[in-house]
C-alpha positions, -999 to 999 in steps of 0.1 A, spaced: -438 -129 -37 -451 -142 -71 -486 -157 -70 -475 -193 -77 -449 -190 -49 -476 -177 -25 -497 -207 -35 -468 -231 -28 -461 -215 5 -497 -216 16 -502 -252 5 -471 -263 23 -480 -246 55 -516 -257 56 -514 -292 41 -478 -302 41 -478 -304 3 -447 -307 -19 -458 -308 -55 -442 -334 -78 -434 -314 -109 -405 -332 -127 -418 -348 -159 -395 -379 -157 -405 -385 -121 -442 -382 -129 -439 -407 -157 -420 -430 -133 -448 -429 -108 -475 -436 -134 -455 -465 -149 -454 -481 -115 -492 -481 -112 -498 -507 -140 -533 -492 -146 -552 -494 -178 -579 -474 -197 -609 -490 -180 -595 -490 -144 -611 -469 -117 -584 -448 -100 -586 -425 -70 -559 -399 -68 -549 -386 -34 -540 -349 -33 -543 -337 -69 -526 -304 -60 -519 -284 -92 -527 -314 -114 -493 -325 -126 -498 -362 -117 -535 -359 -126 -526 -351 -161 -503 -381 -164 -529 -404 -149 -556 -391 -173 -535 -404 -202 -537 -439 -187 -573 -442 -176 -607 -427 -185 -620 -432 -149 -600 -410 -126 -614 -394 -94 -590 -367 -82 -593 -356 -46 -579 -323 -34 -586 -310 1 -576 -274 -8 -607 -258 -23 -587 -232 -43 -564 -258 -58 -594 -281 -66 -612 -252 -83 -581 -244 -104 -577 -280 -118 -585 -279 -155 -614 -300 -169 -602 -332 -185 -622 -360 -202 -627 -389 -178 -616 -369 -147 -639 -361 -118 -625 -336 -93 -637 -338 -57 -629 -309 -34 -627 -327 -2 -606 -349 22 -596 -382 7 -595 -398 41 -632 -391 45 -641 -408 12 -661 -440 12 -641 -466 -8 -660 -478 -39 -674 -513 -40 -659 -522 -73 -621 -529 -78 -601 -497 -78 -566 -484 -75 -552 -455 -54 -524 -432 -67 -510 -401 -50 -482 -378 -41 -494 -375 -5 -484 -350 22 -457 -368 42 -475 -361 75 -505 -380 63 -487 -411 50 -497 -435 78 -534 -424 76 -535 -428 38 -518 -462 40 -543 -473 67 -573 -461 46 -559 -482 16 -554 -513 37 -589 -511 50 -605 -507 16 -619 -542 6 -620 -536 -31 -586 -520 -34 -563 -536 -60 -532 -515 -57 -520 -483 -40 -490 -465 -56 -480 -437 -32 -452 -411 -32 -438 -411 4 -406 -402 21 -380 -426 8 -372 -437 44 -408 -447 49 -410 -467 17 -377 -484 24 -388 -493 60 -422 -507 49 -407 -529 21 -377 -544 40 -352 -524 19 -331 -517 50 -328 -555 56 -354 -552 84 -392 -556 83 -418 -536 102 -446 -551 122 -472 -534 99 -457 -551 68 -456 -585 85 -492 -582 99 -506 -574 65 -484 -596 44 -509 -625 39 -533 -600 22 -509 -573 8 -476 -573 -9 -453 -543 -3 -428 -531 -29 -403 -502 -33 -411 -493 -69 -387 -464 -73 -368 -434 -58 -374 -398 -66 -348 -370 -59 -360 -342 -37 -353 -318 -65 -383 -333 -84 -406 -315 -59 -417 -279 -54 -411 -267 -28 -380 -288 -25 -383 -310 7 -354 -320 29 -355 -356 19 -358 -377 -12 -391 -395 -21 -399 -431 -26 -426 -448 -47 -444 -473 -24 -466 -499 -41 -490 -519 -20 -508 -547 -39 -538 -567 -25 -533 -604 -32 -561 -619 -52 -559 -650 -30 -548 -644 6 -518 -664 18 -535 -670 52 -573 -675 57 -574 -665 93 -559 -630 94 -569 -623 130 -550 -653 144 -520 -645 122 -519 -609 135 -521 -621 171 -491 -644 163 -472 -615 148 -480 -591 176 -467 -616 201 -435 -620 182 -429 -582 181 -433 -578 219 -396 -584 222 -399 -605 253 -366 -624 258 -346 -603 233 -352 -624 202 -381 -638 183 -373 -674 193 -372 -664 229 -405 -647 226 -422 -676 209 -407 -701 233 -428 -687 261 -459 -696 242 -450 -728 223 -423 -743 244 -385 -748 240 -384 -780 218 -412 -771 195 -400 -735 189 -364 -746 184 -375 -772 159 -395 -746 139 -365 -723 138 -342 -751 126 -367 -759 98 -367 -722 87 -329 -720 91 -331 -691 115 -304 -685 141 -318 -687 177 -308 -651 185 -320 -634 153 -337 -601 160 -374 -600 151 -370 -573 125 -346 -594 104 -371 -623 99 -385 -622 64 -422 -624 57 -419 -659 41 -401 -671 73 -428 -657 94 -454 -677 74 -435 -709 78 -430 -704 115 -468 -697 119 -477 -728 100 -453 -750 120 -463 -736 154 -500 -731 150 -510 -766 138 
């Protein structure tokens, strides 16, 4: 087996890494980031440096994390790029505003997303994930996940592109998606904890619909009036309620 193929096989086995190598796809990911020359950017999983090279053309302040020490050592020196051989998930988020970009191992998607959501100074996260995950989190299937709704007052979720599986090496079984998470400069809801309790209640599924679930807490007449105001059918499944409708329901029922 050729050396580069051995490296690919080892990386895939140990870290679940599929390298994004297609030039057009790399440019597509970087274009979705909206970063500028002075922006601080953390890259997740630099791998062999394909995305790193594209990012270095956009910013002079790039910190590239790569957990595989051999791959990290092989990354070429570039002006404005700091390579850190270590686990991105163990990194302490910087105190100043920063962005995260990365072609992440699919098995670590949830952990990386959680790290980004917990970072107070994060401005945006542009992540290459499985297309199914990106579509699920952004409502592209016509349904919305609890994680998206819980975080909506502080974070906007966007499907910023699709990448064919042939753009990766080794070629994975599924296509990729460009998931963009943006922290809102001004939150839509001041009390996130109370909002999340409201959302968690709605997603329990008690009664078979969101209206039935909320009726148990807020009463028949009050809940029905709120649903009429939002123009939601009484039996609408919880996953089909849009974030904006959730916000209106919360404001009507929590006052």
